[in-house]
N, C-alpha and C positions, 0 to 999 in steps of 0.2 A: 757652742764650743766650750769646753771645760776651761775655766780660768786656771792658769798655772799656779802652783804653790809658790808663795813668796820665798825668796832666797835669803839666807842669813850668812853672816860672817862670824865664825867661831874660832878664835885663836889661830887666825891666819888662813882658814879654809872657808871657801864659799860653798854652801850646800843647801838643798831644800830644807825648809823649816822642820818638816816631819822627821828628817834624818839627824838633826842636831841634837846632841846629848850633852848634858851637864851633870856632873856627879851629884848623887843624893847627899853627899857629904860637903857639897860646896857651901862656903861660909855665908854667901848671900842668902841661900835657902835656909841654912840652919840657924843663923844668928843675925841676919840682916846686915852683914858687913859688906857694903858695896855702895857705889855711887852710880849715877846715870846722868845722861844729857840727852836732850831731844833737839834735833836740828831739822830745819826745813830745807829741802833740796828741790830747787826749780831748774829745769833744763840741765840737770846734772851738776849744778853748783850748790854747795852747802853754804848757806848764808851765815856770815860771821863765824866761820869755822874756827878761826884762831881763838876767839873769845870763849867758845864752847869747850874746846879741848883744854884750854888753860884752866877753866873752872873745874873741869873733870880732874885734871892733874892735881890741883890744890885740894879738892875734896878727897881724892885718893890718898894724898900725902897725909891728910889729917887722920886717916885710918892706918897709917904706917906702910902704905903701898908706894913704891917707886914706879912710875909709869913713863914710858917713852912716848911723848906726844906724837912722834912720827908714826907710831903704830896705830894710834887713834885716828890720825888723818888717813892712813892707809885703809883702816876698817871702814870708815865712812865712804871713801871714794870707791872702794871695791864693791861694797854692798849696794850702793846707789847705782853704779854702772851695770852691775849684774841684773838688777831688777828693771832698769830702763831697757836693757836689751830684750828682756822677756816681755815687757809691756811698753813698747815704744811710745814716746810722747806723754807718758804718765809721770806727773810730779808726785813727790811723796815726802814722808817724814822718816828720818833715821833716828833710832834710839840706840845710844851707846850704853852698855851696862858693863861696869868694871867691878868684879867680885874679888874678895880677898882670897879666892881659890879654895882648894880642897883642904879639909881639916882631918885630923886624926881623931875619930870619935872616942878613942880611949883616953884622950887627954882633956883636961878641964878647959872650960870656956868661961871667962876670959883666961888668957894665959897661954893658949895654944900658939905655937910659933906660926907666923904667916909664911906661906909658901909662895908658889908661882900664881900670880893673879890670873883669873879667867876674864877674857874680854869678848863680849858679844855685841854685834851690831845687827839690828833688825830693821825692816823697812815696811811701811804701809802707805797706801795712797792718801793724798790729802782729803780731809773731811769735806772740804768744798773746793771745787775746781779753781785753779788759778784764773784770775780775771773776773771772778764773781765776788760779790760782797759777802762777808760772813754774816750769818743771821744774828740779830741782837739777842742778848741773854739777860736773864734776871738772876738775882741773888738774894740770899738771906744772911744775916749776921749770926755767927756762932761764937761762943767764948772759946779762947784758946790761942795757940801760936805754934809755929813750926818748931819742933825740937831741933836743936843744933842747926840753926839757920844758915851757917856758913858751909854746910855740907848738903849737897843735893842727894840725899840718901835714898837707897832702894827701899828703906823701911817706910813705906807710904801709908801705913795704917791710919795715922791721925788725919791725913788728907782724905783718904777713902771714906772714913766714918763721917767727916764733915760734909763731903759731897752727898753721901747717902742721906744724911739728915736734910740737906737742902732739897733733894729730890722728893723726900717724903713730905716736905712742906710746900711742894709745888714750884720750886725754883730750879734753875740750871746749875748754879754755882754757890759755893759757901765763901763768905768773907770772915776771916778770923779777926776777932776784936779782943784787945787786951783788957786787963782789969781797969784801966783808966778810960774805957769806952772809946779808944782810938782804933780805927780800922788799920790793920797791918798789911794784909795781902789776901788774895783769894787762895783757896786750897791748892790750885794748880796754875796760878797766874799772878802777875803783879797788877796793881790798880793805879789809875790816874783819874783825877777829878778836875773839872773845869770850874774854878771858883773865881767869880768877878773877873773873868777873862784870862786868868792865870792857870797854868797847869800845876796842880798840887799832887805830889806823890810822896809817900812816907819814905824816909831815908833808911838804908839798910841797918844802921846802928840801933834802930828801934827793935830789931830782932826778926828780920825777914830775909828771905833769900834774894841776893842781888840778881836782877834780871838782865839778860843779854838783850832781849827784845825791848825791854823798858829803856835800857840805856840808848838804844838806837832812836827810839821815839823822842826822848828828851834831848838828844843831840840835834835832831832835826827841827825841833820846835822853834828855836830862835830864828831860823831862816824863814819861818812862816809868820814872824812878828809876834810870837808867843813867849811870854815870860815863864820860866820854870822855877818852882819853889819846892825844894825837898824839905818837907815839913810834916809833922804829925797831922793826921786827917781824922778829926773827931767824927763820930757817927752822925751827930746832928748836922755837921757841916756837909758831910757827904749827901745826906738826904735833901739838903737845900741847894746842892750844886746845880749848875747849869747843864752839865753833861758829865758822864763818867764812862770809862772804858777799861777793859782788861787787856793785858799784853802777855803773849806767850809765843814760843818759837813755832809751835804747831799750828796755831790759829792766827797769829799776827796781832792786829789791833782790832778788838771786838767791842762794839757798843754795849754798854751796860745801861739798860733802860729802866730798871726798877730794883729797889733794895727794900726788903722787908715789906713788900706790897705797896711801897711808896714810889710813885713815878719819879725818875730823875729828869729834871727839866719838864718837857711836855710828854715824856714817856716814849719818845721815838729817837732813833739815831740822829745826833746833832751835827751841825756844820763843821765844828772843830774836829770832831771824830773823823768826819769824812776827809778833811784836809790832811790829818795826820796819817790816816789809812793810806791815802794816795801817795803821800810823801814816803811812807815806809816801803810801799811796793816799788816806787820809783828808785829808791835807794838800793833795794834788792836787785832790781834790773841793772842799775849802774854798776854795782859790784860784780854782778855776773858777767856783764859785758867787758869790764876791765880784766877779769880773770881769763876770759876767752881770747882777748887780744894780747895777753902776756906771752912772750916767747917761752917755749918749753926749755928746760935745762939742756944746755949743750947747743942750742940754736945760735 
């Protein structure tokens, strides 16, 4: 049986992906003016939706865009529901993309007035099924940092080039390292290390994107008896860490087992990672259950 085409949400309309059209003059395409968010959706529930749409709103505002967060919530809900009807029982990832909209190519850039934003929500199945453990990953360090880290920009070229270098060097992921030899973040995730039984994660003010999934993990850690330290993570400290892990909305909490061909700990997923992974999934289930039990408006 032919797999149905994914459905997308484009400016208020749900339609098959192959029918969705965005102008060739769209500013995200022409000049990279746009932001995005990635959200995990389990059993129809988008985990930490409020935090994701608020980060999208702040990023859009930094580009001069005024976005109604209720529209973003509507886009996520409608594209997730449409794809679940098409593929019952399938969990997935929604990506929200907010562009500065169509430009007049006769006018100079920058300086072209911003018009009506373009909002797109797409959906794809989870990389690994819910209830299964994510596979461990390896990484290499590369010099650099995320440009404009307070904005989750659609201009992903630095991250793409970093990951391409990592793949060419035989690793799964790239870790950006600043001039001071401190690890900032992965190209597409945040990083946590277990150092002397404590969780170390670089603070956002060092120049990295604040992570919604990272925040959840660090919120849960004290309930597991773990101390959290938001502090700079020098590369030599990371290589000597007991464990390490990456966090992102699409993948959750993923064990990082080697960096620059050096095993982290014994080179296998560690017990603290497993406890945090399980706590994260339990929190997602708790939030989903609470949302399902909440009375609908007007009840």
